[in-house]
N, C-alpha and C positions, 0 to 999 in steps of 0.2 A: 167882524168885518164892519165898519162904519159905512153908512149909507153913501158919504161922499167919497168913498173909494171905488165906487161902482162906475165903470166907464160908460155901459149901456143898460138899459131897462125897457124890458118888454112888460108892460103893465097888465093888470087883471083885464080880462076882456079882449085882450088882443090876440088875434090868430095869425101866424106867421108860417109859411112853408118855403123851404129853399135850404141854402146853405149858409151857415154863420161861422165866420172867421173873426177873431178878436185877440186883442192883447188887453193885460190887466185883468179886469173882472166884469162880469155881465151877469145880471139878475133877470130871471124870466119867472114872471107871475102869471103869465097867460098861456095860451097853446102854441107849442112849437112842433112842427113836423118837419124832419128832413136831417140834415147833418151839422154836427157842431165840432169845430176843430180848433184848439188854441192851446198854447202853453201855460195859459192864465187860469183863473178861477170861474167855475161856473156855479151860480147859486140858482136852484130851482126851488120857488116858493112853495108853500103848502097848498095852494090852490091851482099851481101850475100842472100841465101835462106836456111832457116831451116824448115824441115817438121819433125813433131813428138811430142813428150812429152817433155816440158821443165819444170824442177824445179830447181830454182836457188835461191840464197839469193837475188840478185839484177841482173835486166835486163836493159841494155841499147840498145835500138833498133832502129837501122837507116835503116836496110833492111827489109826483109820479113820473117814472121813466119807464118807456116800454121800448126795448131794444138793446142793442150791445153798447157796453160802456167801458172804455178804457180811461182810468185816471193815472197818469204817470207817477204823481207824488203821494196823493191821499185822497181817501173817499170816505166822506163823513154822511151817515144815514141818521137824520133826527127822527124823533118818535113818530111823525106823521108821515115818514117816506114810504113809498111803494116802489120798489124797482123790480120789473118783470124783464128778465133778460141775463145776459151772462156779464160779469164784472171782472176786470183785470186791474189790480191795483197793489202796490207794495205795502200800504198801510190802509187798514179798514177800521173805522170807529161806527158802531151800530148801537144806537139807543133803543132801550127796551120799547117795545111797540111797533118798531120798524119792521116793515115786510119785504123780504128780499126772496124771490122766486127765480131760481136760476143757477148757473154754476159761478162760482167763485174762484179765481185764480190769483194767488198771490206769490209774487216774484219780487226779488230785490231790485231789478232793473229790466223792466219789460222791453224797453227799446234795445237795450244790449244784446238780450236774448234773440230777438228778432234779427239782428244784424249778424249774429253767431250763426244762426242758421243758413242765412244766405250765404255765408262763406263756406258752410260745409257742403252746400248743394253745388256751388260752383266747381 
């Protein structure tokens, strides 16, 4: 992904707490604590730390995430990635050296299965 394709950027040394909603792609190289929600791509740089709930279309992780992650399309964990928590994604790419501590659930369509469960309960 080219740097000019990034819509927003939280640089090194940045600390942010709260809720982040975006379209397109966002790169985090600082510290983020809270909730991230998007249909787009979240890029977490190698020096970044994200704590909280992450629900995105695609995740590209080189840094650290502590929390619950749902990646609707694909999750990529580069060799410097550290994910502590549960991950739900249909496609998972893990480079040698990446650390993943938690439960991984791979389904072909997580959003559809959630809708099916709602229908069965009603």
